[in-house]
N, CA, C and O of each residue as an XYZ file, in Angstrom:
388
protein
N       2.177    -35.005   -100.902
C       2.890    -35.434    -99.681
C       2.972    -36.874    -99.648
O       2.070    -37.662    -99.930
N       4.265    -37.161    -99.236
C       4.582    -38.711    -99.152
C       3.865    -39.307    -97.923
O       3.618    -38.645    -96.914
N       3.536    -40.660    -98.091
C       2.483    -41.230    -96.969
C       3.047    -41.386    -95.669
O       2.310    -41.239    -94.694
N       4.698    -41.766    -95.464
C       5.101    -41.649    -94.272
C       4.799    -40.397    -93.306
O       4.592    -40.431    -92.093
N       4.832    -39.191    -94.235
C       4.691    -37.977    -93.252
C       3.114    -37.609    -92.961
O       2.736    -36.588    -92.388
N       2.382    -38.524    -93.412
C       0.862    -38.161    -93.145
C       0.349    -38.687    -91.634
O       0.348    -39.892    -91.379
N      -0.012    -37.860    -90.827
C      -0.488    -38.458    -89.547
C      -1.685    -39.417    -89.512
O      -2.763    -39.054    -89.041
N      -1.500    -40.575    -89.985
C      -2.546    -41.544    -90.098
C      -2.610    -42.661    -89.359
O      -3.584    -43.412    -89.418
N      -1.482    -42.899    -88.522
C      -1.406    -43.967    -87.787
C      -1.025    -43.729    -86.166
O       0.134    -43.489    -85.828
N      -1.900    -43.802    -85.404
C      -1.815    -43.317    -83.962
C      -0.795    -44.175    -83.187
O      -0.845    -45.386    -83.405
N       0.080    -43.739    -82.354
C       0.772    -44.450    -81.617
C       0.584    -44.333    -80.197
O       0.635    -43.258    -79.599
N       0.317    -45.706    -79.539
C      -0.159    -45.742    -78.164
C       1.024    -45.379    -77.198
O       2.150    -45.198    -77.662
N       0.761    -45.268    -75.812
C       1.855    -45.204    -75.045
C       2.767    -46.361    -74.946
O       3.982    -46.302    -74.758
N       1.989    -47.500    -75.105
C       2.655    -48.906    -75.075
C       3.493    -49.110    -76.251
O       4.501    -49.811    -76.156
N       3.192    -48.607    -77.253
C       3.962    -48.896    -78.779
C       4.821    -47.590    -78.961
O       5.403    -47.489    -80.041
N       4.969    -46.622    -78.086
C       5.692    -45.438    -78.343
C       7.144    -45.842    -78.316
O       7.513    -46.707    -77.521
N       7.941    -45.289    -79.101
C       9.378    -45.769    -79.271
C      10.175    -45.523    -77.971
O      10.096    -44.432    -77.406
N      10.932    -46.511    -77.496
C      11.672    -46.344    -76.265
C      13.111    -46.019    -76.500
O      13.842    -45.634    -75.587
N      13.526    -46.184    -77.781
C      14.925    -45.769    -77.886
C      14.783    -44.766    -79.086
O      14.169    -45.049    -80.115
N      15.513    -43.366    -78.815
C      15.110    -42.323    -79.552
C      16.428    -41.937    -80.381
O      17.145    -40.987    -80.066
N      16.651    -42.726    -81.407
C      17.910    -42.181    -82.113
C      19.213    -43.077    -81.935
O      19.179    -44.044    -81.175
N      20.204    -42.789    -82.549
C      20.297    -41.645    -83.672
C      19.492    -42.243    -84.761
O      19.341    -43.453    -84.929
N      19.006    -41.333    -85.461
C      18.187    -41.534    -86.777
C      18.985    -41.192    -88.142
O      19.491    -40.101    -88.403
N      18.994    -42.253    -88.896
C      19.545    -41.994    -90.218
C      18.601    -41.638    -91.132
O      18.962    -41.189    -92.219
N      17.184    -41.797    -90.804
C      16.152    -41.360    -91.569
C      15.042    -40.867    -90.799
O      15.163    -40.962    -89.578
N      14.000    -40.368    -91.247
C      12.691    -39.864    -90.581
C      12.153    -41.130    -89.758
O      11.883    -42.186    -90.329
N      12.029    -40.965    -88.500
C      11.480    -41.913    -87.401
C      10.104    -42.410    -88.126
O       9.361    -41.654    -88.752
N       9.893    -43.777    -87.941
C       8.698    -44.395    -88.550
C       7.479    -43.960    -87.940
O       6.499    -43.913    -88.683
N       7.307    -43.570    -86.517
C       6.297    -42.941    -86.115
C       5.605    -41.738    -86.620
O       6.152    -40.637    -86.674
N       4.235    -42.001    -87.034
C       3.832    -40.712    -87.759
C       2.738    -39.901    -86.757
O       2.274    -38.868    -87.239
N       2.386    -40.200    -85.698
C       1.703    -39.528    -84.893
C       1.703    -39.991    -83.447
O       1.318    -41.116    -83.125
N       2.254    -38.867    -82.383
C       2.301    -39.210    -80.946
C       1.522    -37.911    -80.718
O       1.786    -36.855    -81.293
N       0.680    -38.058    -79.956
C      -0.360    -36.741    -79.421
C       0.666    -35.753    -78.672
O       1.591    -36.138    -77.957
N       0.341    -34.397    -78.961
C       1.080    -33.563    -78.269
C       1.421    -33.468    -76.879
O       2.512    -33.067    -76.473
N       0.255    -33.928    -75.999
C       0.633    -34.009    -74.756
C       1.444    -35.151    -74.352
O       2.102    -35.021    -73.320
N       1.510    -36.295    -75.024
C       2.399    -37.408    -74.767
C       3.812    -36.873    -75.148
O       4.769    -37.196    -74.444
N       4.018    -35.903    -76.457
C       5.176    -35.641    -76.697
C       5.781    -34.589    -75.641
O       7.002    -34.453    -75.566
N       4.946    -33.881    -74.865
C       5.257    -32.891    -73.958
C       5.815    -33.767    -72.741
O       6.948    -33.572    -72.299
N       4.964    -34.735    -72.227
C       5.550    -35.791    -71.283
C       6.740    -36.416    -71.577
O       7.557    -36.604    -70.677
N       6.925    -36.716    -72.552
C       8.298    -37.501    -73.121
C       9.374    -36.457    -72.874
O      10.381    -36.731    -72.220
N       9.140    -35.183    -73.435
C      10.200    -34.176    -73.342
C      10.432    -33.797    -71.926
O      11.575    -33.480    -71.597
N       9.462    -33.794    -71.042
C       9.672    -33.229    -69.701
C      10.413    -34.516    -69.104
O      11.332    -34.309    -68.312
N      10.150    -35.528    -69.357
C      10.956    -36.774    -68.678
C      12.263    -36.713    -69.031
O      13.074    -36.952    -68.136
N      12.668    -36.455    -70.105
C      13.951    -36.286    -70.750
C      14.754    -35.145    -70.052
O      15.979    -35.096    -69.943
N      13.936    -34.331    -69.646
C      14.594    -33.045    -69.175
C      14.460    -33.204    -67.550
O      14.690    -32.164    -66.932
N      14.196    -34.103    -66.940
C      13.961    -34.252    -65.499
C      15.212    -33.738    -64.927
O      16.278    -34.067    -65.448
N      15.182    -32.892    -63.812
C      16.458    -32.544    -63.094
C      17.082    -31.370    -63.796
O      18.130    -30.922    -63.330
N      16.659    -30.933    -64.652
C      17.298    -29.725    -65.622
C      16.257    -28.445    -65.005
O      15.026    -28.449    -64.977
N      17.131    -27.449    -64.566
C      16.315    -26.262    -64.041
C      15.780    -25.561    -65.281
O      16.546    -25.366    -66.224
N      14.475    -25.162    -65.337
C      13.906    -24.548    -66.446
C      13.325    -23.401    -65.907
O      12.769    -23.479    -64.812
N      13.382    -22.115    -66.652
C      12.694    -20.965    -66.359
C      11.243    -21.007    -67.051
O      10.932    -21.942    -67.789
N      10.448    -20.034    -66.792
C       9.013    -19.806    -67.416
C       9.289    -19.624    -68.987
O       8.375    -20.121    -69.644
N      10.064    -19.181    -69.583
C      10.376    -19.003    -70.889
C      10.660    -20.336    -71.377
O       9.969    -20.755    -72.306
N      11.573    -21.067    -70.890
C      11.997    -22.312    -71.293
C      10.747    -23.259    -71.369
O      10.479    -23.857    -72.411
N      10.089    -23.360    -70.378
C       8.874    -24.285    -70.290
C       7.932    -23.904    -71.372
O       7.355    -24.819    -71.959
N       7.686    -22.602    -71.734
C       6.798    -22.214    -72.853
C       7.459    -22.599    -74.152
O       6.777    -23.210    -74.974
N       8.626    -22.327    -74.405
C       9.091    -22.887    -75.655
C       9.147    -24.556    -75.698
O       8.955    -25.117    -76.777
N       9.388    -25.247    -74.621
C       9.210    -26.634    -74.797
C       7.650    -27.198    -75.108
O       7.409    -28.174    -75.818
N       6.653    -26.371    -74.425
C       5.300    -26.743    -74.834
C       4.902    -26.159    -76.285
O       4.125    -26.770    -77.018
N       5.410    -25.102    -76.594
C       5.061    -24.665    -78.005
C       5.863    -25.740    -78.976
O       5.307    -26.116    -80.007
N       7.071    -26.187    -78.658
C       7.706    -27.273    -79.645
C       6.893    -28.461    -79.503
O       6.591    -28.994    -80.570
N       6.457    -29.015    -78.426
C       5.720    -30.287    -78.571
C       4.542    -30.101    -79.391
O       4.215    -30.958    -80.212
N       3.762    -28.832    -79.187
C       2.536    -28.938    -79.914
C       2.548    -28.508    -81.294
O       1.542    -28.721    -81.971
N       3.763    -27.810    -81.908
C       3.721    -27.200    -83.134
C       4.627    -28.008    -84.162
O       4.539    -27.800    -85.372
N       5.493    -28.931    -83.622
C       6.456    -29.748    -84.342
C       5.797    -31.033    -84.801
O       4.977    -31.532    -84.031
N       6.041    -31.619    -85.924
C       5.426    -32.955    -86.180
C       6.095    -33.874    -85.170
O       6.992    -33.552    -84.392
N       5.490    -35.138    -85.307
C       5.933    -36.284    -84.444
C       7.451    -36.745    -84.713
O       8.285    -36.954    -83.832
N       7.656    -36.869    -86.147
C       9.234    -37.193    -86.328
C      10.185    -36.231    -85.895
O      11.318    -36.522    -85.513
N       9.693    -35.024    -85.959
C      10.894    -33.763    -85.582
C      11.038    -33.947    -84.043
O      12.144    -34.051    -83.511
N       9.767    -33.984    -83.296
C       9.726    -34.121    -81.796
C      10.683    -35.241    -81.554
O      11.595    -35.057    -80.748
N      10.572    -36.318    -82.135
C      11.390    -37.526    -81.739
C      12.993    -37.281    -81.960
O      13.879    -37.638    -81.184
N      13.145    -36.646    -83.092
C      14.495    -36.374    -83.424
C      15.297    -35.456    -82.188
O      16.435    -35.685    -81.778
N      14.435    -34.425    -81.745
C      14.687    -33.427    -80.850
C      14.894    -34.212    -79.374
O      15.833    -33.970    -78.615
N      13.996    -35.050    -79.157
C      13.926    -35.907    -77.944
C      15.209    -36.778    -77.826
O      15.850    -36.936    -76.786
N      15.495    -37.323    -79.047
C      16.618    -38.130    -78.904
C      17.865    -37.386    -78.740
O      18.692    -37.950    -78.023
N      18.209    -36.225    -79.245
C      19.362    -35.513    -79.165
C      19.392    -35.027    -77.653
O      20.492    -34.971    -77.105
N      18.468    -34.740    -77.082
C      18.179    -34.314    -75.488
C      18.699    -35.683    -74.722
O      19.649    -35.609    -73.942
N      18.105    -36.793    -74.952
C      18.532    -37.896    -74.102
C      19.894    -38.279    -74.462
O      20.608    -38.607    -73.514
N      20.464    -38.311    -75.768
C      21.715    -38.779    -75.897
C      22.851    -37.733    -75.535
O      23.971    -38.123    -75.204
N      22.542    -36.478    -75.605
C      23.295    -35.533    -74.840
C      23.548    -35.687    -73.256
O      24.635    -35.426    -72.741
N      22.582    -36.077    -72.642
C      22.369    -36.533    -71.147
C      23.321    -37.757    -70.889
O      24.085    -37.791    -69.925
N      23.230    -38.647    -71.718
C      23.924    -39.979    -71.635
C      25.661    -39.742    -71.929
O      26.539    -40.320    -71.288
N      25.861    -38.922    -72.861
C      27.051    -38.601    -73.357
C      27.986    -37.686    -72.405
O      29.210    -37.611    -72.510
N      27.254    -37.060    -71.536
C      27.959    -35.941    -70.589
C      29.328    -36.394    -69.913
O      29.344    -37.518    -69.412
N      30.280    -35.747    -69.866
C      31.600    -36.314    -69.133
C      31.195    -36.545    -67.718
O      30.610    -35.677    -67.070
N      31.502    -37.696    -67.245
C      31.440    -38.208    -65.917
C      32.263    -37.569    -65.059
O      33.303    -37.277    -65.649
N      32.267    -37.221    -63.929
C      33.533    -36.759    -63.093
C      34.591    -37.707    -62.661
O      34.304    -38.823    -62.228
N      35.774    -37.292    -62.769
C      36.839    -38.165    -62.629
C      37.204    -38.165    -61.081
O      37.290    -37.110    -60.453
N      37.406    -39.376    -60.522
C      38.159    -39.467    -59.280
C      39.486    -38.852    -59.101
O      40.227    -38.663    -60.065
N      39.791    -38.550    -57.956
C      41.320    -37.929    -57.580
C      42.305    -38.995    -58.110
O      43.400    -38.645    -58.552
N      41.959    -40.196    -58.073
C      42.900    -41.408    -58.568
C      43.149    -41.276    -60.106
O      44.214    -41.611    -60.625
N      42.086    -40.762    -60.796
C      42.066    -40.746    -62.218
C      42.592    -39.334    -62.621
O      42.639    -39.088    -63.827
N      42.936    -38.515    -61.855
C      43.338    -37.205    -62.182
C      42.379    -36.139    -62.021
O      42.580    -35.036    -62.531
N      41.241    -36.427    -61.274
C      40.215    -35.223    -61.202
C      40.531    -34.481    -59.919
O      41.190    -34.908    -58.972
N      40.040    -33.482    -60.028
C      40.398    -32.627    -58.621
C      38.968    -32.609    -57.814
O      37.875    -32.644    -58.378
N      39.164    -32.549    -56.435
C      38.239    -32.444    -55.420
C      37.329    -31.249    -55.754
O      37.662    -30.192    -56.290
N      36.049    -31.651    -55.306
C      34.829    -30.608    -55.559
C      34.853    -29.644    -54.387
O      34.026    -28.735    -54.318
């Protein structure tokens, strides 16, 4: 197993990455505790309606995926939220709601 994939370096909340991607290579963080990964994912999904199954899968994902995989998924969620189309005003050709 290569050294970067070993969970030998703990990442504190203060040193956790603030920017999650886009990644060209595996994220450098080797370990963020599952509870912290769960909280980070919950924050990224704030305001999104979740069902019981959704919550169960998110908890499973945060606890069973490794830190680099979790960060890549977290980055995808965050960037998707930022990239969503913004509503146009009527002056820009948008329709009234």
